[in-house]
Z-matrix of the N, CA and C atoms (Angstrom, degrees):
N
C 1 1.443
C 2 1.515 1 110.41
N 3 1.293 2 114.63 1 138.36
C 4 1.459 3 119.46 2 176.24
C 5 1.523 4 108.67 3 -73.58
N 6 1.290 5 114.67 4 162.18
C 7 1.459 6 118.43 5 179.05
C 8 1.506 7 109.79 6 -134.33
N 9 1.325 8 114.56 7 154.95
C 10 1.446 9 119.70 8 165.47
C 11 1.517 10 105.86 9 -80.85
N 12 1.272 11 116.58 10 -169.47
C 13 1.458 12 119.63 11 177.53
C 14 1.522 13 110.14 12 -80.40
N 15 1.323 14 116.98 13 -44.09
C 16 1.468 15 121.44 14 -174.96
C 17 1.529 16 113.41 15 -87.89
N 18 1.323 17 117.73 16 -26.46
C 19 1.468 18 119.58 17 -176.28
C 20 1.528 19 110.17 18 -151.73
N 21 1.314 20 114.76 19 157.50
C 22 1.466 21 121.23 20 -179.97
C 23 1.527 22 110.52 21 -99.63
N 24 1.312 23 115.90 22 169.40
C 25 1.460 24 121.70 23 174.92
C 26 1.527 25 109.09 24 -57.87
N 27 1.318 26 116.93 25 -43.39
C 28 1.470 27 120.78 26 -179.89
C 29 1.524 28 111.53 27 -62.56
N 30 1.335 29 117.93 28 -39.56
C 31 1.472 30 120.99 29 177.04
C 32 1.521 31 110.13 30 -58.39
N 33 1.312 32 116.12 31 -47.48
C 34 1.467 33 120.87 32 -178.18
C 35 1.526 34 110.44 33 -64.57
N 36 1.314 35 117.00 34 -45.14
C 37 1.466 36 120.43 35 -177.07
C 38 1.531 37 111.77 36 -62.93
N 39 1.312 38 117.60 37 -29.11
C 40 1.472 39 120.28 38 175.49
C 41 1.523 40 110.66 39 -65.84
N 42 1.316 41 117.65 40 -36.84
C 43 1.461 42 121.17 41 177.81
C 44 1.522 43 111.68 42 -76.45
N 45 1.322 44 116.99 43 -32.41
C 46 1.467 45 121.57 44 179.90
C 47 1.522 46 110.69 45 -65.10
N 48 1.314 47 117.51 46 -46.18
C 49 1.456 48 121.45 47 -178.89
C 50 1.519 49 112.40 48 81.32
N 51 1.325 50 115.54 49 -164.66
C 52 1.467 51 122.44 50 -175.23
C 53 1.525 52 111.69 51 -81.19
N 54 1.309 53 115.07 52 161.47
C 55 1.467 54 124.59 53 171.98
C 56 1.524 55 114.64 54 68.07
N 57 1.302 56 118.64 55 25.12
C 58 1.463 57 120.68 56 176.43
C 59 1.527 58 109.39 57 -84.70
N 60 1.300 59 115.80 58 164.58
C 61 1.462 60 121.76 59 178.17
C 62 1.524 61 110.45 60 -56.16
N 63 1.325 62 116.12 61 133.63
C 64 1.465 63 119.76 62 177.30
C 65 1.527 64 111.07 63 -75.19
N 66 1.312 65 117.12 64 -11.04
C 67 1.469 66 121.01 65 176.44
C 68 1.526 67 110.34 66 -83.46
N 69 1.333 68 116.45 67 -54.28
C 70 1.464 69 119.70 68 -173.67
C 71 1.521 70 114.08 69 -81.51
N 72 1.322 71 118.06 70 -17.88
C 73 1.469 72 121.23 71 -179.70
C 74 1.527 73 110.22 72 -90.43
N 75 1.313 74 114.76 73 44.01
C 76 1.460 75 122.05 74 -179.39
C 77 1.520 76 109.75 75 -123.61
N 78 1.311 77 114.78 76 163.21
C 79 1.456 78 120.81 77 -177.53
C 80 1.532 79 112.74 78 -55.17
N 81 1.321 80 117.60 79 -43.42
C 82 1.466 81 120.72 80 -176.55
C 83 1.526 82 111.53 81 -60.81
N 84 1.307 83 117.35 82 -47.64
C 85 1.464 84 120.96 83 179.96
C 86 1.525 85 111.09 84 -70.48
N 87 1.302 86 116.88 85 -44.06
C 88 1.463 87 120.99 86 -178.64
C 89 1.522 88 110.60 87 -61.23
N 90 1.318 89 117.92 88 -39.26
C 91 1.469 90 120.33 89 178.51
C 92 1.529 91 111.68 90 -61.72
N 93 1.325 92 116.94 91 -41.16
C 94 1.472 93 120.85 92 178.87
C 95 1.522 94 110.33 93 -65.44
N 96 1.332 95 116.21 94 -48.66
C 97 1.463 96 120.16 95 -179.45
C 98 1.532 97 111.88 96 -62.91
N 99 1.331 98 116.39 97 -39.54
C 100 1.465 99 120.24 98 -179.68
C 101 1.520 100 111.16 99 -65.37
N 102 1.307 101 117.19 100 -40.49
C 103 1.463 102 120.88 101 177.88
C 104 1.529 103 110.60 102 -59.66
N 105 1.322 104 116.30 103 -42.15
C 106 1.476 105 120.55 104 176.98
C 107 1.524 106 111.14 105 -64.34
N 108 1.320 107 116.62 106 -43.08
C 109 1.470 108 120.84 107 179.96
C 110 1.527 109 110.67 108 -61.51
N 111 1.310 110 116.70 109 -45.20
C 112 1.462 111 120.58 110 -178.97
C 113 1.526 112 111.11 111 -64.07
N 114 1.318 113 117.41 112 -40.99
C 115 1.467 114 120.73 113 177.26
C 116 1.522 115 110.78 114 -63.12
N 117 1.324 116 116.05 115 -42.17
C 118 1.467 117 120.90 116 178.70
C 119 1.532 118 110.54 117 -60.72
N 120 1.313 119 116.65 118 -48.13
C 121 1.466 120 121.24 119 -179.60
C 122 1.524 121 110.28 120 -59.59
N 123 1.323 122 117.27 121 -45.99
C 124 1.464 123 120.60 122 179.10
C 125 1.529 124 111.49 123 -61.65
N 126 1.335 125 116.67 124 -42.75
C 127 1.466 126 120.22 125 -178.21
C 128 1.528 127 111.71 126 -67.16
N 129 1.316 128 116.58 127 -45.48
C 130 1.469 129 120.42 128 -177.44
C 131 1.528 130 111.16 129 -66.01
N 132 1.323 131 116.96 130 -39.02
C 133 1.462 132 120.04 131 -178.75
C 134 1.524 133 112.52 132 -80.29
N 135 1.329 134 116.58 133 -19.43
C 136 1.459 135 120.05 134 -175.38
C 137 1.513 136 112.15 135 71.75
N 138 1.311 137 116.58 136 17.54
C 139 1.468 138 122.99 137 -178.23
C 140 1.518 139 108.44 138 -130.31
N 141 1.309 140 117.49 139 127.85
C 142 1.459 141 120.36 140 179.00
C 143 1.525 142 109.23 141 -85.23
N 144 1.324 143 115.18 142 81.81
C 145 1.459 144 120.38 143 178.71
C 146 1.526 145 112.00 144 -66.37
N 147 1.316 146 117.86 145 -22.21
C 148 1.467 147 120.96 146 -179.21
C 149 1.524 148 111.41 147 -60.28
N 150 1.317 149 116.28 148 -38.20
C 151 1.469 150 120.23 149 -178.10
C 152 1.524 151 113.21 150 -72.46
N 153 1.324 152 117.03 151 -24.26
C 154 1.464 153 119.96 152 -174.74
C 155 1.527 154 113.30 153 -115.67
N 156 1.329 155 117.34 154 1.92
C 157 1.463 156 121.70 155 -172.26
C 158 1.529 157 113.06 156 -53.92
N 159 1.306 158 117.16 157 -45.23
C 160 1.467 159 120.87 158 -176.92
C 161 1.523 160 112.02 159 -61.31
N 162 1.317 161 117.39 160 -28.97
C 163 1.463 162 120.31 161 -177.48
C 164 1.534 163 113.28 162 -91.85
N 165 1.331 164 117.77 163 -4.84
C 166 1.461 165 120.22 164 179.13
C 167 1.528 166 110.47 165 -74.65
N 168 1.329 167 116.40 166 150.64
C 169 1.466 168 120.93 167 176.29
C 170 1.525 169 109.48 168 -64.33
N 171 1.317 170 115.92 169 138.36
C 172 1.460 171 121.38 170 -178.28
C 173 1.519 172 112.08 171 -59.27
N 174 1.319 173 116.69 172 -35.44
C 175 1.466 174 119.36 173 -177.81
C 176 1.525 175 112.86 174 -80.24
N 177 1.319 176 117.39 175 -3.31
C 178 1.466 177 120.73 176 177.69
C 179 1.525 178 112.40 177 -107.91
N 180 1.326 179 117.07 178 -28.09
C 181 1.463 180 118.50 179 -174.47
C 182 1.528 181 113.49 180 -86.72
N 183 1.324 182 117.17 181 0.74
C 184 1.466 183 120.42 182 177.97
C 185 1.520 184 112.92 183 -59.07
N 186 1.330 185 117.87 184 -30.86
C 187 1.464 186 120.67 185 179.60
C 188 1.530 187 110.65 186 -65.81
N 189 1.323 188 116.99 187 -32.73
C 190 1.468 189 120.36 188 176.56
C 191 1.526 190 110.35 189 -70.79
N 192 1.334 191 116.25 190 -40.55
C 193 1.462 192 120.77 191 176.53
C 194 1.529 193 110.40 192 -62.18
N 195 1.338 194 116.29 193 -43.89
C 196 1.456 195 120.96 194 179.72
C 197 1.529 196 111.06 195 -59.86
N 198 1.319 197 117.05 196 -50.61
C 199 1.464 198 120.56 197 -178.16
C 200 1.522 199 111.49 198 -61.76
N 201 1.319 200 117.15 199 -47.55
C 202 1.468 201 120.64 200 -178.47
C 203 1.528 202 111.68 201 -66.48
N 204 1.318 203 117.11 202 -40.72
C 205 1.467 204 120.57 203 179.95
C 206 1.526 205 111.37 204 -65.10
N 207 1.318 206 116.57 205 -43.06
C 208 1.469 207 120.13 206 -179.28
C 209 1.522 208 111.23 207 -66.24
N 210 1.320 209 117.39 208 -46.33
C 211 1.464 210 120.37 209 179.72
C 212 1.520 211 110.27 210 -60.26
N 213 1.328 212 116.44 211 -44.11
C 214 1.458 213 120.84 212 -179.83
C 215 1.525 214 110.76 213 -65.72
N 216 1.325 215 117.57 214 -42.00
C 217 1.467 216 120.83 215 178.81
C 218 1.527 217 110.97 216 -61.71
N 219 1.321 218 117.51 217 -38.09
C 220 1.466 219 120.97 218 176.42
C 221 1.527 220 109.99 219 -60.04
N 222 1.314 221 117.04 220 -44.10
C 223 1.465 222 120.96 221 179.92
C 224 1.531 223 111.40 222 -64.83
N 225 1.326 224 116.60 223 -41.08
C 226 1.474 225 120.93 224 178.41
C 227 1.529 226 109.75 225 -61.34
N 228 1.314 227 116.95 226 -47.93
C 229 1.463 228 120.93 227 -178.63
C 230 1.528 229 111.56 228 -66.95
N 231 1.314 230 116.49 229 -39.17
C 232 1.458 231 121.09 230 -176.98
C 233 1.526 232 112.70 231 -69.21
N 234 1.308 233 117.56 232 -22.96
C 235 1.474 234 121.64 233 -178.70
C 236 1.526 235 111.50 234 -56.27
N 237 1.323 236 116.33 235 -45.77
C 238 1.464 237 120.37 236 -179.72
C 239 1.528 238 109.05 237 -156.04
N 240 1.323 239 116.39 238 91.51
C 241 1.466 240 119.68 239 -176.96
C 242 1.524 241 114.23 240 -81.17
N 243 1.319 242 118.82 241 6.56
C 244 1.471 243 121.00 242 -173.78
C 245 1.522 244 113.78 243 -73.05
N 246 1.304 245 118.74 244 -8.74
C 247 1.466 246 121.72 245 -179.82
C 248 1.531 247 112.73 246 -80.96
N 249 1.350 248 116.77 247 -5.06
C 250 1.460 249 120.28 248 -178.67
C 251 1.523 250 109.51 249 -139.31
N 252 1.305 251 115.57 250 166.50
C 253 1.459 252 119.33 251 178.88
C 254 1.532 253 109.59 252 -68.72
N 255 1.319 254 115.26 253 158.60
C 256 1.467 255 120.05 254 178.68
C 257 1.526 256 110.78 255 -60.25
N 258 1.316 257 116.35 256 -39.28
C 259 1.475 258 120.58 257 -179.78
C 260 1.531 259 110.84 258 -64.51
N 261 1.332 260 116.37 259 -45.24
C 262 1.467 261 120.44 260 178.87
C 263 1.530 262 110.18 261 -62.13
N 264 1.313 263 116.55 262 -44.30
C 265 1.460 264 121.33 263 179.33
C 266 1.527 265 110.73 264 -60.38
N 267 1.321 266 117.05 265 -49.82
C 268 1.460 267 121.15 266 -178.98
C 269 1.523 268 111.76 267 -61.23
N 270 1.313 269 116.84 268 -41.49
C 271 1.465 270 120.24 269 179.95
C 272 1.521 271 110.70 270 -63.21
N 273 1.324 272 116.49 271 -46.40
C 274 1.472 273 119.13 272 179.66
C 275 1.522 274 111.32 273 -62.00
N 276 1.319 275 116.28 274 -46.38
C 277 1.464 276 119.73 275 -179.87
C 278 1.527 277 110.30 276 -61.93
N 279 1.320 278 117.07 277 -42.46
C 280 1.470 279 120.64 278 179.54
C 281 1.525 280 111.68 279 -61.06
N 282 1.320 281 117.35 280 -46.50
C 283 1.472 282 121.10 281 -179.56
C 284 1.525 283 110.37 282 -64.51
N 285 1.317 284 117.31 283 -46.76
C 286 1.469 285 120.94 284 -179.60
C 287 1.525 286 111.27 285 -63.64
N 288 1.318 287 116.77 286 -40.51
C 289 1.461 288 120.59 287 178.96
C 290 1.526 289 110.88 288 -64.86
N 291 1.322 290 116.63 289 -41.65
C 292 1.463 291 120.60 290 178.15
C 293 1.534 292 110.37 291 -61.42
N 294 1.320 293 116.56 292 -46.52
C 295 1.470 294 120.04 293 179.57
C 296 1.527 295 111.24 294 -63.15
N 297 1.329 296 116.57 295 -44.59
C 298 1.460 297 121.04 296 179.47
C 299 1.532 298 110.23 297 -61.56
N 300 1.334 299 116.60 298 -48.10
C 301 1.470 300 119.78 299 -178.68
C 302 1.526 301 112.31 300 -62.33
N 303 1.324 302 117.13 301 -40.32
C 304 1.472 303 120.14 302 178.13
C 305 1.532 304 110.93 303 -64.02
N 306 1.327 305 116.51 304 -43.07
C 307 1.468 306 120.16 305 178.40
C 308 1.524 307 110.57 306 -63.30
N 309 1.334 308 117.02 307 -44.81
C 310 1.466 309 119.92 308 -178.56
C 311 1.527 310 111.45 309 -68.23
N 312 1.315 311 117.07 310 -35.31
C 313 1.461 312 120.14 311 176.72
C 314 1.527 313 109.73 312 -58.85
N 315 1.316 314 116.62 313 -43.51
C 316 1.461 315 120.88 314 178.33
C 317 1.526 316 111.57 315 -68.82
N 318 1.331 317 116.01 316 -41.63
C 319 1.466 318 120.00 317 -177.05
C 320 1.528 319 113.02 318 -68.45
N 321 1.298 320 118.22 319 -15.51
C 322 1.466 321 121.58 320 176.68
C 323 1.530 322 111.70 321 -80.03
N 324 1.320 323 116.71 322 -15.13
C 325 1.465 324 121.58 323 -177.85
C 326 1.537 325 110.13 324 -79.27
N 327 1.323 326 117.70 325 125.73
C 328 1.471 327 120.51 326 179.32
C 329 1.535 328 113.21 327 -55.05
N 330 1.332 329 117.51 328 -36.62
C 331 1.469 330 119.79 329 -178.98
C 332 1.535 331 110.74 330 -67.40
N 333 1.327 332 117.66 331 -34.00
C 334 1.456 333 120.94 332 178.46
C 335 1.528 334 110.05 333 -73.02
N 336 1.329 335 116.60 334 -41.46
C 337 1.470 336 120.43 335 176.57
C 338 1.517 337 109.85 336 -57.75
N 339 1.328 338 116.17 337 -45.49
C 340 1.465 339 120.47 338 178.87
C 341 1.533 340 111.03 339 -63.54
N 342 1.314 341 117.29 340 -44.37
C 343 1.464 342 121.84 341 -179.93
C 344 1.523 343 111.21 342 -60.05
N 345 1.325 344 116.95 343 -47.57
C 346 1.469 345 120.50 344 -178.90
C 347 1.526 346 110.17 345 -66.20
N 348 1.311 347 116.57 346 -37.61
C 349 1.469 348 120.92 347 -176.52
C 350 1.520 349 113.97 348 -73.54
N 351 1.326 350 117.22 349 -32.17
C 352 1.467 351 121.11 350 -177.66
C 353 1.518 352 110.87 351 -73.69
N 354 1.312 353 114.96 352 138.26
C 355 1.472 354 120.02 353 179.62
C 356 1.502 355 111.14 354 -73.17
């Protein structure tokens, strides 16, 4: 499986769960969505984590994986929500959005950016 920089296809599919579109829950779509998520995270934080991701401590870069995986999973689910009930779709989107927003709220903090960036 191909991977983005911050998260893999398997990471995203774990957040997506069952009954997602067989079109958007594929490597090709996930790679596009992940690239957008990573660019968004870098732009919002003002830090190009993509260039330094491999050198970050594993126990610190999980927040980047979480944010990118959640954003990508939202895009996968939003592509075609007809495979699940409206309630199931709304619940998944709500949980993923909450996780993404919490991660991004933290990643906007200069002290968190410094913490994640420092070896």
